DRENDO-1510 file (C-alpha; in Angstrom, 1 decimal, always signed):
<recs>
REC; n; res; u; v; w
REC; 1; MET; -15.5; -18.5; -17.5 .
REC; 2; ARG; -16.8; -15.7; -15.4 .
REC; 3; SER; -13.5; -14.7; -13.8 .
REC; 4; PRO; -11.5; -14.4; -17.0 .
REC; 5; VAL; -14.3; -12.4; -18.6 .
REC; 6; VAL; -14.5; -10.0; -15.7 .
REC; 7; ARG; -10.8; -9.6; -15.6 .
REC; 8; GLY; -10.7; -9.0; -19.4 .
REC; 9; MET; -13.4; -6.4; -19.1 .
REC; 10; ALA; -11.6; -4.7; -16.3 .
REC; 11; ALA; -8.4; -4.6; -18.2 .
REC; 12; ALA; -10.1; -3.2; -21.2 .
REC; 13; VAL; -11.7; -0.4; -19.1 .
REC; 14; ILE; -8.3; +0.4; -17.5 .
REC; 15; ALA; -6.6; +0.5; -20.9 .
REC; 16; LEU; -9.4; +2.8; -22.3 .
REC; 17; VAL; -9.0; +5.2; -19.4 .
REC; 18; LEU; -5.2; +5.3; -19.7 .
REC; 19; LEU; -5.5; +6.0; -23.5 .
REC; 20; ASP; -8.0; +8.7; -22.8 .
REC; 21; ALA; -5.6; +10.4; -20.3 .
REC; 22; LEU; -2.8; +10.1; -22.8 .
REC; 23; GLY; -4.9; +11.5; -25.6 .
REC; 24; ALA; -6.0; +14.4; -23.4 .
REC; 25; ARG; -2.4; +15.3; -22.6 .
REC; 26; LEU; -1.5; +15.2; -26.2 .
REC; 27; GLY; -4.4; +17.4; -27.1 .
REC; 28; VAL; -6.0; +14.7; -29.3 .
REC; 29; VAL; -9.2; +14.3; -27.2 .
REC; 30; ALA; -10.9; +16.5; -24.6 .
REC; 31; GLY; -10.9; +13.7; -21.9 .
REC; 32; MET; -14.0; +11.7; -21.0 .
REC; 33; ILE; -13.6; +11.8; -17.2 .
REC; 34; PRO; -16.2; +14.2; -15.7 .
REC; 35; ARG; -14.9; +16.7; -13.1 .
REC; 36; ALA; -16.9; +17.5; -10.0 .
REC; 37; THR; -17.4; +21.0; -8.7 .
REC; 38; GLY; -16.9; +21.7; -5.0 .
REC; 39; PRO; -14.6; +20.2; -2.5 .
REC; 40; TRP; -16.5; +16.9; -1.7 .
REC; 41; LEU; -14.3; +14.7; -3.9 .
REC; 42; TRP; -11.1; +16.2; -2.5 .
REC; 43; ILE; -12.5; +15.5; +1.0 .
REC; 44; ALA; -13.4; +11.9; +0.0 .
REC; 45; SER; -9.9; +11.3; -1.5 .
REC; 46; ARG; -8.3; +12.5; +1.8 .
REC; 47; ALA; -10.6; +10.2; +3.8 .
REC; 48; ALA; -9.8; +7.3; +1.6 .
REC; 49; GLY; -6.1; +8.0; +1.8 .
REC; 50; VAL; -6.2; +8.1; +5.6 .
REC; 51; ALA; -8.2; +4.8; +5.6 .
REC; 52; ALA; -5.7; +3.2; +3.3 .
REC; 53; PHE; -2.8; +4.2; +5.6 .
REC; 54; VAL; -4.6; +2.8; +8.6 .
REC; 55; ALA; -5.4; -0.5; +6.8 .
REC; 56; LEU; -1.7; -0.7; +5.7 .
REC; 57; THR; -0.5; -0.1; +9.2 .
REC; 58; LEU; -2.7; -2.8; +10.6 .
REC; 59; ASP; -1.6; -5.1; +7.8 .
REC; 60; VAL; +2.1; -4.6; +8.5 .
REC; 61; GLY; +1.6; -4.6; +12.2 .
REC; 62; PHE; -0.4; -7.8; +12.1 .
REC; 63; GLY; +2.2; -9.5; +10.0 .
REC; 64; LEU; +4.9; -8.5; +12.5 .
REC; 65; LEU; +2.7; -9.6; +15.4 .
REC; 66; VAL; +2.3; -13.0; +13.9 .
REC; 67; SER; +6.0; -13.4; +12.9 .
REC; 68; THR; +7.1; -12.5; +16.4 .
REC; 69; GLY; +4.8; -15.1; +17.9 .
REC; 70; LYS; +3.0; -12.4; +20.0 .
REC; 71; GLY; -0.3; -13.1; +18.3 .
REC; 72; ASP; -0.3; -16.8; +18.7 .
REC; 73; GLY; -2.6; -16.6; +21.7 .
REC; 74; TRP; -5.5; -15.1; +19.8 .
REC; 75; VAL; -5.1; -16.3; +16.1 .
REC; 76; GLY; -3.6; -19.4; +14.7 .
REC; 77; ARG; -0.8; -19.3; +12.1 .
REC; 78; ALA; -3.0; -20.7; +9.3 .
REC; 79; ARG; -5.8; -18.2; +10.0 .
REC; 80; ALA; -3.3; -15.4; +10.2 .
REC; 81; VAL; -2.6; -15.7; +6.5 .
REC; 82; ASP; -6.3; -15.1; +5.7 .
REC; 83; VAL; -6.5; -12.1; +8.0 .
REC; 84; HIS; -3.3; -10.7; +6.5 .
REC; 85; GLY; -4.8; -11.1; +3.0 .
REC; 86; TRP; -8.0; -9.4; +4.1 .
REC; 87; LEU; -6.1; -6.4; +5.4 .
REC; 88; SER; -4.1; -6.3; +2.2 .
REC; 89; THR; -7.4; -6.3; +0.2 .
REC; 90; ALA; -8.8; -3.5; +2.4 .
REC; 91; THR; -5.7; -1.4; +1.8 .
REC; 92; LEU; -6.1; -1.8; -2.0 .
REC; 93; VAL; -9.8; -0.9; -1.9 .
REC; 94; PHE; -9.1; +2.3; -0.1 .
REC; 95; LEU; -6.2; +3.1; -2.4 .
REC; 96; ALA; -8.5; +2.7; -5.4 .
REC; 97; GLY; -11.0; +5.0; -3.7 .
REC; 98; HIS; -8.3; +7.5; -3.1 .
REC; 99; ALA; -7.2; +7.5; -6.7 .
REC; 100; LEU; -10.7; +7.5; -8.2 .
REC; 101; ALA; -11.7; +10.5; -6.0 .
REC; 102; LEU; -8.7; +12.4; -7.1 .
REC; 103; ALA; -9.4; +11.6; -10.8 .
REC; 104; GLY; -12.8; +13.2; -10.5 .
REC; 105; ASP; -11.8; +16.2; -8.5 .
REC; 106; GLY; -12.1; +19.5; -10.4 .
REC; 107; PHE; -9.4; +21.4; -8.6 .
REC; 108; ILE; -6.2; +19.2; -8.7 .
REC; 109; ARG; -7.3; +17.6; -11.9 .
REC; 110; PHE; -5.4; +14.3; -11.7 .
REC; 111; ASP; -5.8; +11.8; -14.5 .
REC; 112; ALA; -5.2; +8.0; -14.8 .
REC; 113; LEU; -1.5; +8.5; -15.7 .
REC; 114; ASP; -0.9; +10.4; -12.5 .
REC; 115; ALA; -2.2; +7.4; -10.6 .
REC; 116; VAL; -0.1; +4.8; -12.3 .
REC; 117; VAL; +3.1; +6.5; -13.5 .
REC; 118; PRO; +5.4; +7.9; -10.8 .
REC; 119; PHE; +6.5; +11.6; -10.8 .
REC; 120; VAL; +4.3; +12.8; -13.6 .
REC; 121; ALA; +1.5; +14.4; -11.4 .
REC; 122; PRO; +1.2; +18.2; -11.6 .
REC; 123; TYR; +0.7; +18.4; -7.8 .
REC; 124; ARG; +3.8; +17.8; -5.7 .
REC; 125; PRO; +5.2; +15.3; -8.2 .
REC; 126; ILE; +8.0; +13.8; -6.0 .
REC; 127; ALA; +5.7; +13.1; -3.0 .
REC; 128; VAL; +2.9; +11.8; -5.2 .
REC; 129; GLY; +5.3; +9.7; -7.2 .
REC; 130; LEU; +6.5; +8.0; -4.0 .
REC; 131; GLY; +2.9; +7.3; -3.2 .
REC; 132; VAL; +2.4; +5.7; -6.7 .
REC; 133; ILE; +5.4; +3.5; -6.1 .
REC; 134; ALA; +4.0; +2.5; -2.7 .
REC; 135; ALA; +0.7; +1.6; -4.4 .
REC; 136; TRP; +2.4; -0.6; -6.9 .
REC; 137; LEU; +4.3; -2.3; -4.1 .
REC; 138; ALA; +1.0; -2.9; -2.3 .
REC; 139; VAL; -0.4; -4.5; -5.5 .
REC; 140; ALA; +2.6; -6.7; -5.9 .
REC; 141; LEU; +2.5; -7.9; -2.3 .
REC; 142; HIS; -1.2; -8.6; -2.5 .
REC; 143; LEU; -0.7; -10.7; -5.6 .
REC; 144; SER; +2.0; -12.7; -3.8 .
REC; 145; PHE; -0.7; -14.3; -1.7 .
REC; 146; ASP; -1.8; -16.3; -4.7 .
REC; 147; LEU; +1.8; -17.3; -5.4 .
REC; 148; ARG; +2.6; -18.4; -1.8 .
REC; 149; LYS; +2.2; -22.1; -2.6 .
REC; 150; ARG; +4.3; -21.9; -5.7 .
REC; 151; ILE; +7.2; -19.9; -4.3 .
REC; 152; GLY; +7.1; -21.5; -0.8 .
REC; 153; PRO; +6.6; -19.9; +2.6 .
REC; 154; ARG; +10.3; -19.1; +2.9 .
REC; 155; TRP; +10.6; -17.0; -0.2 .
REC; 156; TRP; +7.1; -15.6; +0.4 .
REC; 157; ARG; +8.3; -14.2; +3.8 .
REC; 158; ARG; +11.4; -12.8; +2.1 .
REC; 159; LEU; +9.3; -11.1; -0.5 .
REC; 160; HIS; +7.2; -9.5; +2.3 .
REC; 161; HIS; +10.3; -7.6; +3.5 .
REC; 162; ALA; +9.3; -5.1; +0.8 .
REC; 163; SER; +6.3; -4.2; +3.1 .
REC; 164; PHE; +8.8; -2.1; +5.2 .
REC; 165; ALA; +9.6; -0.1; +2.1 .
REC; 166; LEU; +5.9; +0.2; +1.3 .
REC; 167; PHE; +5.2; +1.5; +4.8 .
REC; 168; GLY; +8.0; +4.0; +4.7 .
REC; 169; LEU; +7.0; +5.3; +1.3 .
REC; 170; ALA; +3.4; +5.6; +2.5 .
REC; 171; VAL; +4.5; +7.7; +5.6 .
REC; 172; ILE; +6.6; +10.0; +3.4 .
REC; 173; HIS; +3.8; +10.4; +0.9 .
REC; 174; GLY; +1.3; +11.2; +3.5 .
REC; 175; LEU; +3.5; +13.8; +5.2 .
REC; 176; ALA; +4.8; +15.4; +2.0 .
REC; 177; ALA; +1.7; +15.2; -0.3 .
REC; 178; GLY; -1.3; +15.0; +2.1 .
REC; 179; SER; -3.0; +18.3; +2.8 .
REC; 180; ASP; -3.6; +17.0; +6.4 .
REC; 181; GLY; +0.0; +16.1; +6.9 .
REC; 182; GLY; +0.7; +19.2; +9.0 .
REC; 183; ARG; -2.4; +18.8; +11.3 .
REC; 184; THR; -1.7; +17.6; +14.8 .
REC; 185; TRP; -4.1; +14.7; +14.7 .
REC; 186; MET; -2.6; +13.4; +11.5 .
REC; 187; ARG; +1.0; +13.7; +12.8 .
REC; 188; GLY; -0.2; +11.8; +15.9 .
REC; 189; LEU; -1.5; +9.1; +13.6 .
REC; 190; TYR; +1.7; +8.8; +11.7 .
REC; 191; LEU; +3.7; +8.9; +15.0 .
REC; 192; GLY; +1.6; +6.1; +16.5 .
REC; 193; ALA; +1.9; +4.0; +13.3 .
REC; 194; VAL; +5.7; +4.4; +13.1 .
REC; 195; ALA; +6.0; +3.5; +16.8 .
REC; 196; LEU; +3.8; +0.4; +16.4 .
REC; 197; VAL; +5.6; -0.9; +13.3 .
REC; 198; GLY; +9.1; +0.2; +14.5 .
REC; 199; GLY; +8.6; -1.4; +18.0 .
REC; 200; LEU; +7.4; -4.7; +16.5 .
REC; 201; THR; +10.3; -4.6; +14.0 .
REC; 202; ILE; +12.8; -4.2; +16.8 .
REC; 203; VAL; +11.3; -7.2; +18.6 .
REC; 204; ARG; +11.4; -9.3; +15.4 .
REC; 205; VAL; +15.1; -8.4; +14.6 .
REC; 206; ALA; +16.0; -9.2; +18.2 .
REC; 207; GLN; +14.3; -12.6; +17.9 .
REC; 208; ALA; +16.1; -13.3; +14.6 .
REC; 209; ARG; +19.5; -12.5; +16.1 .
REC; 210; ALA; +18.9; -14.6; +19.2 .
REC; 211; SER; +17.8; -17.5; +17.0 .
REC; 212; ALA; +20.9; -17.1; +14.8 .
REC; 213; ARG; +23.1; -17.1; +17.9 .
REC; 214; ALA; +21.4; -20.3; +19.1 .
REC; 215; ARG; +21.9; -22.1; +15.8 .
REC; 216; ALA; +25.6; -21.0; +15.5 .
REC; 217; PRO; +28.0; -23.8; +16.4 .
REC; 218; SER; +29.9; -23.4; +19.6 .
REC; 219; PRO; +33.6; -22.8; +19.3 .
REC; 220; ALA; +35.7; -25.9; +19.5 .
REC; 221; ARG; +37.6; -26.3; +22.7 .
REC; 222; SER; +41.4; -26.4; +22.4 .
</recs>
């Protein structure tokens, strides 16, 4: 009983916040979300965004590490799914903090619709919209953990190919929308993340091709 009740209450609160944002845009209501003065929420949103990207990079990197077999020496395959799910949860938690901090910031003045609907934000709408799409992909991939037994490991792994699109969109969003995207340390973080994920992806693709060649039937002799 507890889980359905909590989920229902959460859904009701989310619906109320979205209706409030829509009403404020239409001029029907003033908007119930209080706005903070000063830069502290803007700083908090940036910190949460960076943390979400780091968690996402670790999540994608860990998945590739396990799929290539490079992580078999320190974590079992069964345990790897749990770690993968935990990193996915951490990504969503930081994403939620990123969005909530932006919603309360008094300078940019984001609302709930900006956080869930792509390309409607007043601030850098294209870059922010790509970030919203990335967030929805993160939610979908996280929910897929509960469906793994229903859809089977094979289709579950295929579904997780979308994590590459998620990672790419997150990098573009951070560089184009983040106020720290031009800083040297942030560019270094993005470069390191891309190198990690890209390197492991190359290894994984090479392994897949080698496996396909090994399974291919040898040509018949004349």
